[in-house]
Each structure stands twice: as C-alpha cells, then as structure tokens.
C-alpha positions in Angstrom: 251.6 374.4 98.7 255.0 374.1 100.5 256.3 370.6 100.0 258.1 369.3 103.1 259.5 365.8 102.8 257.7 363.0 104.6 260.2 361.3 107.0 257.7 360.2 109.6 258.5 356.5 109.3 262.1 356.8 108.2 263.6 355.6 111.5 262.8 352.4 113.4 260.0 352.9 115.9 259.6 350.8 119.1 255.9 351.1 118.7 254.1 352.0 115.5 251.0 354.0 116.6 247.8 354.2 114.6 247.9 356.8 111.8 246.2 360.1 112.6 246.0 363.4 110.7 247.9 365.4 113.2 250.3 368.4 112.9 253.2 366.1 111.9 251.2 364.6 109.0 249.7 368.0 108.0 253.3 369.4 107.8 254.3 366.8 105.2 251.0 365.7 103.7 251.5 367.1 100.2 254.7 365.1 99.8 253.2 362.1 101.5 250.2 361.8 99.3 252.0 362.5 96.0 254.6 359.8 96.9 252.1 357.3 98.2 249.1 357.5 95.8 249.9 356.6 92.2 247.9 358.8 89.8 247.1 361.4 92.5 248.2 364.4 90.3 246.1 363.1 87.4 243.1 362.8 89.7 243.4 366.4 90.7 243.9 367.6 87.1 240.8 365.7 85.8 238.8 367.0 88.8 238.9 370.4 87.1 237.5 368.9 83.9 234.7 367.1 85.8 233.9 370.3 87.7 233.6 372.2 84.4 230.9 369.8 83.3 228.9 369.3 86.5 229.1 372.5 88.5 225.8 374.4 88.3 225.3 378.2 88.8 223.7 379.0 92.2 225.0 375.8 93.8 227.6 374.7 96.3 230.7 372.6 95.7 231.8 370.5 98.6 235.3 369.1 99.3 234.7 366.6 102.1 237.9 365.7 103.9 239.6 368.7 102.2 243.0 368.2 104.0 245.3 370.9 102.6 242.9 372.1 99.9 244.3 370.4 96.8 240.8 369.3 95.5 239.2 372.6 96.6 241.9 374.5 94.6 241.4 372.2 91.5 237.7 372.9 91.5 238.0 376.6 92.3 240.7 377.3 89.7 238.6 375.7 87.0 235.6 377.9 88.1 237.8 381.0 87.9 238.8 380.0 84.4 235.5 379.0 82.9 232.9 381.3 84.5 234.9 384.4 84.9 232.6 387.2 86.2 230.0 384.7 87.3 232.2 383.1 90.0 230.2 384.6 92.8 227.3 382.4 91.6 229.0 379.4 93.1 230.1 378.6 96.6 233.0 376.3 97.8 232.8 374.5 101.1 235.7 372.5 102.5 235.3 370.2 105.5 237.9 368.4 107.6 237.9 367.2 111.1 241.7 367.9 111.6 242.4 371.4 112.9 246.0 371.1 111.7 244.8 370.4 108.2 242.2 373.2 108.1 244.7 375.8 109.3 247.2 374.9 106.6 244.4 374.7 104.1 243.4 378.3 104.9 247.0 379.4 104.2 247.2 377.5 100.9 243.9 378.9 99.6 244.9 382.4 100.6 248.0 382.1 98.3 245.6 381.6 95.3 243.0 384.4 95.6 239.6 383.7 94.0 236.3 385.5 93.6 234.5 382.2 94.4 233.1 382.4 98.0 234.9 379.8 100.0 234.2 378.5 103.5 236.4 376.1 105.5 234.9 374.3 108.5 236.6 372.0 111.0 234.1 369.3 111.8 233.3 365.6 111.3 231.4 364.6 108.2 228.7 363.1 110.4 228.0 366.7 111.5 228.1 368.2 108.0 224.8 369.1 106.3 224.9 368.8 102.5 222.6 371.3 100.7 222.1 372.5 97.2 225.3 370.7 95.9 226.2 370.2 92.3 229.6 368.8 93.0 230.8 366.8 96.0 234.3 365.4 96.3 235.4 362.6 98.6 239.1 362.2 97.7 240.6 359.3 99.8 238.3 360.2 102.7 235.5 357.5 102.8 238.1 354.8 103.4 238.8 356.3 106.9 235.1 356.2 107.9 233.7 353.0 109.6 232.1 350.8 107.0 228.7 350.9 108.8 228.7 354.7 108.5 229.5 354.9 104.8 226.1 354.3 103.3 224.3 356.7 105.6 226.8 359.4 104.7 226.5 358.8 100.9 222.7 358.8 101.2 222.9 362.2 102.9 225.2 363.5 100.2 223.0 362.2 97.4 219.9 363.7 99.0 221.6 367.1 99.2 222.8 367.0 95.6 220.9 368.6 92.8 219.6 366.5 89.9 222.4 366.2 87.4 225.0 366.9 90.1 228.0 364.6 90.6 230.1 362.9 93.3 233.8 362.2 92.8 234.8 359.4 95.1 238.5 358.3 95.2 239.5 355.3 97.2 242.2 352.7 97.8 240.6 349.4 96.9 241.0 345.7 97.5 240.5 342.8 95.0 238.5 339.6 95.4 241.2 337.6 93.7 244.2 337.1 96.0 246.7 336.9 93.1 245.4 340.2 91.8 245.6 341.7 95.3 249.1 340.6 95.8 250.2 341.9 92.4 248.6 345.3 92.9 250.1 345.6 96.4 253.5 344.8 95.1 253.2 347.3 92.3 252.0 350.0 94.8 255.1 349.3 97.0 257.3 349.4 93.9 255.8 352.8 93.1 256.6 354.0 96.6 260.1 352.8 96.4 260.5 354.6 93.1 259.5 357.8 94.9 262.2 357.4 97.5 260.5 355.5 100.4 262.5 352.7 102.0 261.3 349.2 102.8 261.3 350.3 106.5 259.1 353.3 105.8 256.7 351.3 103.7 256.4 348.6 106.4 255.9 351.0 109.3 253.4 353.1 107.4 251.5 350.0 106.4 251.3 348.9 110.1 250.2 352.4 111.2 247.4 352.6 108.7 246.2 348.9 108.7 243.3 349.3 111.0 242.6 353.0 110.2 242.1 352.8 106.4 239.7 350.0 105.5 239.5 349.5 101.7 236.7 347.7 99.8 236.2 346.3 96.4 235.1 348.2 93.3 231.8 346.2 93.3 231.1 347.1 96.9 231.5 350.8 96.1 229.4 350.8 93.0 226.6 348.9 94.7 226.6 351.3 97.6 226.6 354.4 95.4 223.5 353.1 93.6 221.8 352.2 96.9 222.6 355.7 98.1 220.5 357.2 95.3 222.8 357.9 92.4 221.3 357.2 89.0 224.7 356.2 87.5 228.1 355.2 89.0 231.2 354.2 87.2 235.0 354.0 87.5 236.5 356.9 85.6 240.1 356.4 86.7 242.3 353.6 88.1 246.0 353.2 88.9 247.0 350.0 90.5 244.9 349.7 93.7 243.6 353.3 93.7 240.3 354.1 91.9 238.2 357.2 91.4 234.4 356.8 90.8 232.0 359.2 89.2 228.4 359.1 90.5 225.7 361.2 89.0 222.5 362.2 90.8 
C-alpha cells in the first residue's frame, strides 16, 4: 500500500472539525494508523496466525470496517499460503461505509492477486448481513459505532458465525482507574511523538476524534461479547491503551 505521510493536523486550525473517513484520511490512512496505534503491525501479523486456526472450508471471512484492506490482505495471504489449491473454498468479504476507503482498498487488493474470491461492499454495518462466517474481524471499527448499537451488531455477527468460528475485535480502551488512564494516555502520546507527530498534531487529532471514537473498558467489552453469544472471550494482545480480543462462537 502506498504510504503517504499524514499531515492533516500539522498546521494550526481555526476550527477542528469532527474526524471523518473522507478522501483526505483515506489518502494517508496507512501512515496514520501505523503512527497512531502502537502494536498495529503485530495485530495484523498475528491475524494471519489466527486465521490459519479458525478459518473453515466452505465459509466466509468478513473484514468489517475494512478501510484500505490491511486485515483483508492479512487473512487472504495466509489462506493463499496454507490452503493452496483449496483457496476457492473460502470467500472474503470486506465492508466499509467510506467510498474513498473502498476504492483505495480495491486498488490495494488488486496489487496482491489471490485465488480467494473477494467481494468489497460500500455500506454501513447496520445493513450488512453476516452469514456462514468462520472468521470476522472488527479492527478498530466498533469504537466508532454508537454504544447502544454495539450489542445488536455483535449479536448479529455471532448468530451468523459457525460453531467454532472466531471474532477478532481490536479497540482503543479506557481504564477504570484514573492513574492508569493518565499513564496509558501519556505513553500513547509518547509513542506518537516517537513516530514524528508534534504536540500540535496530537492535540488537534485528539480534539477531532474525541466525540467520534468512544472507547470502553476491557470488562465492558468482555461482558458484551459473552452476552452477544460467544462461548469464550479473552484478550490476546495489548499495547498501552489498545487491545485485541478473541471471541469464539
């Protein structure tokens, strides 16, 4: 994927507008997420390992909020590697409600040809049917959905997932303890500075995303996953205030 540098918040803005996944963001998203989410590359690498264990022949693998296709590629490349001639027994489905993201995703996937049938759809997750899934990925997507809509979505995903199938849910989180929260926020900002973001960029991005991305605690996520219908749910990876959960149907 072409890596254009994120400079959206590099200059002072008279008014910091709410963050949206528009063409400007799509253009720099690969750089933005790698410099903003500590451990993101590890999450993608291990997604391939998880796919190898849970993907079932004759099933669908969903990337919900697929953005530029990084998670789709991680799953698809692993399928190409481990199932070889049986790749056509699986189907990849990528969903995103940003046309700018989907169009760039198509280009990125076309650069890495695969025999795995792949469909990209531009629509909201509330419109997306989940059927015959063995793997579903929500990588930093649920946090942008209103809290009241999160459980219904997860119930629908669980209902459409085969027995033994899995959900990988990656999220920014908050902590009940304020000292823990302050420490993890500071470390996150230190990470962003180490990746070249200025204090101005960090502050303006935080203001833009404050009411758009609504994080929750680990316990809130685990409780909801069990209520949604998953038999097991656990944290498989954490880096500062970013966590990835594995939930098994």
